[in-house]
Z-matrix of the N, CA and C atoms (Angstrom, degrees):
N
C 1 1.443
C 2 1.527 1 108.93
N 3 1.289 2 115.74 1 101.97
C 4 1.446 3 119.52 2 176.71
C 5 1.520 4 110.21 3 -103.62
N 6 1.302 5 115.39 4 143.86
C 7 1.462 6 118.26 5 178.32
C 8 1.516 7 108.78 6 -113.48
N 9 1.294 8 115.36 7 147.70
C 10 1.448 9 120.45 8 179.78
C 11 1.529 10 108.98 9 -75.85
N 12 1.307 11 116.04 10 133.15
C 13 1.453 12 119.37 11 177.86
C 14 1.518 13 108.67 12 -95.82
N 15 1.303 14 114.48 13 160.79
C 16 1.462 15 119.23 14 179.11
C 17 1.516 16 109.29 15 -68.23
N 18 1.322 17 117.59 16 142.03
C 19 1.464 18 118.30 17 177.04
C 20 1.533 19 110.39 18 -69.24
N 21 1.333 20 113.87 19 150.65
C 22 1.452 21 119.06 20 179.32
C 23 1.519 22 111.15 21 -64.47
N 24 1.322 23 116.59 22 143.11
C 25 1.444 24 120.01 23 173.27
C 26 1.512 25 107.18 24 -81.36
N 27 1.314 26 116.34 25 138.52
C 28 1.455 27 119.66 26 177.32
C 29 1.547 28 107.55 27 -117.19
N 30 1.293 29 114.58 28 143.03
C 31 1.438 30 121.84 29 -178.98
C 32 1.504 31 109.93 30 -122.33
N 33 1.303 32 117.21 31 144.70
C 34 1.465 33 121.25 32 -179.65
C 35 1.528 34 108.95 33 -72.67
N 36 1.311 35 114.15 34 159.61
C 37 1.459 36 120.68 35 178.65
C 38 1.533 37 109.38 36 -60.19
N 39 1.333 38 116.25 37 -40.09
C 40 1.462 39 120.83 38 -178.79
C 41 1.520 40 111.38 39 -62.97
N 42 1.353 41 116.42 40 -39.87
C 43 1.450 42 120.68 41 178.66
C 44 1.534 43 110.22 42 -62.87
N 45 1.306 44 116.09 43 -44.15
C 46 1.464 45 120.84 44 -178.91
C 47 1.531 46 110.62 45 -64.32
N 48 1.328 47 116.66 46 -43.75
C 49 1.465 48 120.23 47 179.84
C 50 1.528 49 110.75 48 -63.06
N 51 1.329 50 115.82 49 -42.09
C 52 1.465 51 119.42 50 179.69
C 53 1.539 52 110.63 51 -65.98
N 54 1.316 53 117.28 52 -38.47
C 55 1.465 54 120.52 53 178.55
C 56 1.523 55 110.79 54 -63.04
N 57 1.315 56 117.36 55 -44.07
C 58 1.453 57 121.11 56 179.39
C 59 1.531 58 110.05 57 -66.88
N 60 1.340 59 117.82 58 -39.89
C 61 1.463 60 121.85 59 177.17
C 62 1.507 61 110.90 60 -60.36
N 63 1.349 62 115.51 61 -44.83
C 64 1.467 63 120.08 62 177.92
C 65 1.520 64 111.22 63 -59.58
N 66 1.309 65 116.58 64 -42.41
C 67 1.456 66 120.78 65 -179.34
C 68 1.525 67 111.23 66 -64.14
N 69 1.340 68 116.57 67 -40.06
C 70 1.465 69 120.29 68 -178.07
C 71 1.520 70 112.64 69 -74.60
N 72 1.323 71 117.84 70 -40.47
C 73 1.452 72 119.90 71 -170.96
C 74 1.533 73 115.03 72 -96.19
N 75 1.301 74 117.19 73 -16.81
C 76 1.468 75 120.14 74 -177.27
C 77 1.533 76 109.98 75 -84.23
N 78 1.319 77 113.90 76 152.15
C 79 1.464 78 119.23 77 175.29
C 80 1.513 79 112.03 78 -90.37
N 81 1.348 80 116.05 79 -0.26
C 82 1.466 81 120.70 80 178.35
C 83 1.523 82 110.09 81 -79.76
N 84 1.331 83 118.03 82 156.03
C 85 1.466 84 120.72 83 177.67
C 86 1.536 85 111.12 84 -65.54
N 87 1.302 86 115.30 85 148.95
C 88 1.477 87 120.94 86 179.36
C 89 1.513 88 111.69 87 -60.60
N 90 1.327 89 117.08 88 -35.08
C 91 1.458 90 119.79 89 -179.53
C 92 1.534 91 111.60 90 -64.50
N 93 1.316 92 115.35 91 -36.34
C 94 1.467 93 119.59 92 178.35
C 95 1.538 94 110.93 93 -67.96
N 96 1.309 95 116.01 94 -40.64
C 97 1.474 96 120.34 95 178.84
C 98 1.516 97 109.49 96 -63.49
N 99 1.347 98 116.83 97 -45.72
C 100 1.458 99 120.76 98 -179.69
C 101 1.506 100 110.72 99 -60.18
N 102 1.319 101 118.09 100 -44.43
C 103 1.448 102 122.10 101 179.39
C 104 1.523 103 111.51 102 -61.70
N 105 1.317 104 115.22 103 -43.25
C 106 1.458 105 120.48 104 -179.72
C 107 1.538 106 111.30 105 -63.49
N 108 1.317 107 116.54 106 -36.51
C 109 1.463 108 121.14 107 -179.91
C 110 1.532 109 113.06 108 -82.40
N 111 1.321 110 115.81 109 -13.63
C 112 1.473 111 119.89 110 179.04
C 113 1.518 112 113.17 111 79.40
N 114 1.328 113 116.23 112 32.59
C 115 1.465 114 121.16 113 178.09
C 116 1.515 115 108.68 114 -127.00
N 117 1.319 116 115.33 115 165.22
C 118 1.461 117 120.73 116 177.97
C 119 1.532 118 109.83 117 -78.02
N 120 1.298 119 117.85 118 148.54
C 121 1.436 120 122.66 119 -178.98
C 122 1.513 121 111.42 120 -60.26
N 123 1.337 122 115.87 121 -43.72
C 124 1.465 123 118.69 122 -178.48
C 125 1.539 124 111.47 123 -64.32
N 126 1.321 125 117.93 124 -28.83
C 127 1.459 126 121.28 125 177.94
C 128 1.527 127 109.88 126 -67.36
N 129 1.306 128 116.23 127 -38.98
C 130 1.473 129 121.11 128 178.02
C 131 1.532 130 110.49 129 -62.51
N 132 1.320 131 116.62 130 -45.52
C 133 1.473 132 120.84 131 178.24
C 134 1.524 133 111.51 132 -66.00
N 135 1.322 134 116.69 133 -35.00
C 136 1.466 135 120.88 134 178.11
C 137 1.512 136 111.24 135 -64.29
N 138 1.340 137 116.56 136 -42.75
C 139 1.472 138 120.61 137 177.68
C 140 1.506 139 110.57 138 -62.96
N 141 1.342 140 117.91 139 -41.16
C 142 1.464 141 122.18 140 179.49
C 143 1.523 142 109.76 141 -63.03
N 144 1.323 143 116.57 142 -44.42
C 145 1.455 144 121.25 143 179.95
C 146 1.536 145 111.15 144 -62.38
N 147 1.347 146 116.61 145 -42.66
C 148 1.463 147 119.91 146 178.16
C 149 1.507 148 111.43 147 -63.54
N 150 1.312 149 116.74 148 -40.39
C 151 1.461 150 120.92 149 -179.85
C 152 1.530 151 110.58 150 -64.93
N 153 1.305 152 116.72 151 -41.25
C 154 1.478 153 120.37 152 179.63
C 155 1.533 154 110.89 153 -68.41
N 156 1.328 155 116.77 154 -37.30
C 157 1.479 156 120.28 155 -176.35
C 158 1.519 157 112.32 156 -76.67
N 159 1.335 158 118.08 157 -39.94
C 160 1.455 159 119.89 158 -170.95
C 161 1.543 160 114.53 159 -111.54
N 162 1.302 161 116.88 160 -10.25
C 163 1.448 162 120.10 161 179.18
C 164 1.515 163 113.16 162 67.02
N 165 1.338 164 116.99 163 -128.66
C 166 1.473 165 121.79 164 -175.74
C 167 1.529 166 113.34 165 -66.56
N 168 1.326 167 117.05 166 -24.56
C 169 1.463 168 120.30 167 -179.49
C 170 1.525 169 112.76 168 -76.97
N 171 1.304 170 116.46 169 -14.52
C 172 1.463 171 121.15 170 -175.08
C 173 1.532 172 111.23 171 -72.66
N 174 1.285 173 114.92 172 159.42
C 175 1.471 174 124.91 173 172.69
C 176 1.523 175 113.58 174 62.02
N 177 1.283 176 117.94 175 22.13
C 178 1.477 177 119.09 176 177.14
C 179 1.517 178 109.22 177 -126.48
N 180 1.285 179 114.19 178 155.46
C 181 1.462 180 119.38 179 178.64
C 182 1.515 181 111.13 180 82.36
N 183 1.305 182 114.39 181 161.16
C 184 1.446 183 120.20 182 -178.79
C 185 1.513 184 108.99 183 -100.96
N 186 1.299 185 116.36 184 126.43
C 187 1.459 186 121.06 185 -179.41
C 188 1.511 187 108.33 186 -126.73
N 189 1.300 188 114.47 187 -177.06
C 190 1.438 189 119.04 188 176.66
C 191 1.502 190 112.15 189 98.16
N 192 1.270 191 114.92 190 -155.78
C 193 1.451 192 122.24 191 -175.40
C 194 1.516 193 110.74 192 -71.92
N 195 1.357 194 116.86 193 136.32
C 196 1.475 195 117.95 194 178.73
C 197 1.528 196 110.84 195 -72.86
N 198 1.313 197 115.05 196 154.14
C 199 1.458 198 120.01 197 177.71
C 200 1.523 199 109.10 198 -69.44
N 201 1.322 200 116.89 199 158.82
C 202 1.456 201 121.39 200 -175.00
C 203 1.526 202 111.72 201 -54.37
N 204 1.343 203 117.08 202 -44.95
C 205 1.456 204 119.94 203 -176.13
C 206 1.540 205 111.86 204 -69.64
N 207 1.329 206 116.98 205 -15.88
C 208 1.450 207 120.79 206 -179.02
C 209 1.532 208 113.33 207 -100.90
N 210 1.299 209 117.40 208 1.52
C 211 1.443 210 119.95 209 -177.59
C 212 1.520 211 109.37 210 -71.49
N 213 1.294 212 114.19 211 151.16
C 214 1.456 213 119.45 212 -179.22
C 215 1.521 214 110.25 213 -70.78
N 216 1.295 215 114.83 214 158.99
C 217 1.469 216 121.83 215 179.53
C 218 1.522 217 110.96 216 -58.75
N 219 1.334 218 115.53 217 -38.44
C 220 1.462 219 119.78 218 -179.51
C 221 1.522 220 112.25 219 -61.56
N 222 1.324 221 116.34 220 -45.68
C 223 1.455 222 118.13 221 -178.24
C 224 1.511 223 111.57 222 -68.23
N 225 1.341 224 117.58 223 -33.34
C 226 1.461 225 119.95 224 176.51
C 227 1.521 226 110.14 225 -65.08
N 228 1.326 227 116.20 226 -41.12
C 229 1.457 228 120.40 227 179.74
C 230 1.541 229 111.21 228 -67.52
N 231 1.330 230 116.42 229 -36.04
C 232 1.465 231 119.35 230 177.18
C 233 1.528 232 110.42 231 -63.36
N 234 1.314 233 117.21 232 -43.70
C 235 1.462 234 120.92 233 178.40
C 236 1.527 235 111.33 234 -61.23
N 237 1.331 236 114.80 235 -44.16
C 238 1.471 237 118.65 236 -179.96
C 239 1.524 238 110.26 237 -65.25
N 240 1.327 239 116.36 238 -39.95
C 241 1.466 240 120.58 239 179.65
C 242 1.525 241 110.20 240 -63.08
N 243 1.322 242 117.95 241 -41.76
C 244 1.463 243 121.04 242 179.03
C 245 1.522 244 110.30 243 -63.74
N 246 1.331 245 116.44 244 -43.67
C 247 1.468 246 120.04 245 179.11
C 248 1.516 247 111.24 246 -61.74
N 249 1.324 248 116.50 247 -42.78
C 250 1.479 249 119.98 248 -179.57
C 251 1.524 250 111.30 249 -67.17
N 252 1.310 251 117.86 250 -37.21
C 253 1.494 252 119.83 251 176.08
C 254 1.526 253 110.88 252 -61.50
N 255 1.337 254 115.81 253 -41.47
C 256 1.449 255 119.70 254 178.76
C 257 1.519 256 111.17 255 -63.48
N 258 1.349 257 116.18 256 -39.03
C 259 1.464 258 119.60 257 178.82
C 260 1.524 259 111.13 258 -66.55
N 261 1.336 260 116.48 259 -37.05
C 262 1.471 261 119.84 260 178.71
C 263 1.514 262 110.18 261 -64.76
N 264 1.346 263 116.40 262 -42.39
C 265 1.467 264 120.25 263 177.64
C 266 1.527 265 111.31 264 -59.88
N 267 1.310 266 116.88 265 -42.17
C 268 1.457 267 121.03 266 179.11
C 269 1.538 268 110.03 267 -62.35
N 270 1.316 269 115.55 268 -44.32
C 271 1.475 270 119.67 269 179.90
C 272 1.536 271 111.76 270 -65.17
N 273 1.313 272 117.55 271 -37.09
C 274 1.471 273 120.94 272 177.46
C 275 1.545 274 109.62 273 -62.40
N 276 1.331 275 115.50 274 -45.02
C 277 1.467 276 119.30 275 -179.80
C 278 1.522 277 110.98 276 -65.14
N 279 1.321 278 117.21 277 -37.03
C 280 1.476 279 120.47 278 178.68
C 281 1.511 280 109.61 279 -67.39
N 282 1.339 281 117.83 280 -40.15
C 283 1.464 282 120.93 281 179.32
C 284 1.536 283 110.62 282 -62.51
N 285 1.314 284 117.82 283 -41.24
C 286 1.471 285 122.08 284 178.99
C 287 1.514 286 108.87 285 -64.55
N 288 1.314 287 117.79 286 -42.93
C 289 1.462 288 122.02 287 -178.59
C 290 1.519 289 110.35 288 -62.56
N 291 1.318 290 118.14 289 -46.78
C 292 1.455 291 120.82 290 -179.10
C 293 1.515 292 113.62 291 -71.43
N 294 1.335 293 116.25 292 -30.58
C 295 1.458 294 119.90 293 175.78
C 296 1.522 295 111.39 294 -65.86
N 297 1.325 296 117.72 295 -36.06
C 298 1.479 297 121.84 296 178.02
C 299 1.535 298 110.35 297 -66.43
N 300 1.325 299 115.88 298 -37.18
C 301 1.484 300 119.29 299 -179.42
C 302 1.526 301 112.64 300 -68.90
N 303 1.314 302 118.01 301 -26.83
C 304 1.455 303 121.48 302 179.95
C 305 1.528 304 112.07 303 -73.04
N 306 1.315 305 118.08 304 -24.34
C 307 1.469 306 121.50 305 -176.69
C 308 1.491 307 112.12 306 -75.89
């Protein structure tokens, strides 16, 4: 039973830069700025850290986990293998249960 998760929110580079600028230049607390922008506080600090570490190259491009259709063949096979192992375990338990009832 798998459930669909919410898709990730994506923000433009300009939005991220403006959020970090607000955090640096405003006299309001960072938590208030994050709430106003509708993002988590730690995300705001993460963007600031990336900007400081990488400069102009920061906050651009899509990173993180690949989408399902873009996953490598190996990772798809690993997922299938895990699912099949779980199914085998369930069948083993069912076989033991029904074998006990026959006695």
